[in-house]
C-alpha positions as a printed Julia matrix, in Angstrom:
85×3 Matrix{Float64}:
   2.23  -10.56   -2.23
   2.23  -12.35    1.06
   1.37  -10.86    4.42
   5.02  -11.19    5.44
   6.21   -9.16    2.42
   3.72   -6.42    3.21
   4.82   -6.35    6.85
   8.49   -6.22    5.86
   7.75   -3.3     3.52
   5.9    -1.49    6.32
   8.76   -2.02    8.76
  11.3    -0.86    6.14
   9.29    2.33    5.59
   9.07    3.12    9.3
  12.81    2.54    9.8
  13.71    4.74    6.8
  11.27    7.44    7.9
  12.93    7.57   11.33
  16.35    7.89    9.66
  15.02   10.89    7.72
  13.82   12.66   10.84
  10.1    12.06   10.53
   8.43   12.84   13.85
   5.46   10.49   13.32
   4.61    7.84   10.75
   1.72    5.47   10.12
   1.68    2.64    7.61
  -1.56    1.19    6.26
  -1.69   -2.17    4.55
  -4.74   -2.77    2.38
  -6.04   -5.84    0.58
  -9.28   -6.16   -1.31
 -10.82   -8.95   -3.32
 -13.45   -8.56   -5.98
 -15.53  -11.37   -7.47
 -17.96  -10.65  -10.29
 -20.21  -13.28  -11.81
 -22.37  -12.21  -14.73
 -25.42  -14.31  -15.53
 -27.49  -13.88  -18.66
 -30.5   -16.01  -19.57
 -29.88  -18.17  -16.52
 -26.36  -19.09  -17.65
 -23.05  -17.89  -16.35
 -21.61  -15.61  -18.99
 -18.5   -14.32  -17.27
 -16.55  -14.74  -14.04
 -13.92  -12.23  -12.97
 -11.81  -12.35   -9.84
  -9.26   -9.75   -8.81
  -7.14   -9.07   -5.76
  -5.64   -5.69   -5.02
  -2.98   -5.02   -2.43
  -1.18   -1.87   -1.51
   0.47    0.15    1.16
  -0.25    3.66    2.39
   1.93    5.95    4.46
   1.17    9.04    6.53
   4.16   11.13    7.59
   4.57   14.13    9.89
   7.75   16.2     9.65
   8.47   19.87   10.35
   4.76   20.71   10.84
   3.91   19.16    7.46
   1.83   16.1     6.67
   2.14   13.81    3.67
  -0.13   10.93    2.73
   1.04    8.62   -0.06
   0.36    5.12   -1.33
   1.74    2.51   -3.7
   1.26   -1.01   -5.0
   4.95   -1.23   -5.95
   6.88   -2.6    -2.97
  10.35   -2.32   -4.48
  12.82   -0.54   -2.21
  13.2     2.24   -4.79
   9.46    2.87   -4.82
   9.2     2.75   -1.04
  12.05    5.21   -0.66
  10.29    7.47   -3.17
   7.31    7.63   -0.82
   9.54    9.24    1.78
  10.49   12.11   -0.51
   8.26   14.72    1.15
  10.9    17.39    0.37
């Protein structure tokens, strides 16, 4: 997932939230990287690398607050985040 894709998803969420009458919205984009190197008897036994990316959303509507997050940036998933019913 590139930075541009994450930014497009954030912009899409804000635009859709406004359409649904949300009074305030915040989008959080998160990325973390984890590197683990296991050494046993002075030899590298295992190397693991992982990258995690996701998007969080805080909404305010009708005196209610919702905080949700996802790693799935499909439009269907993003629209599901706005279902604060």
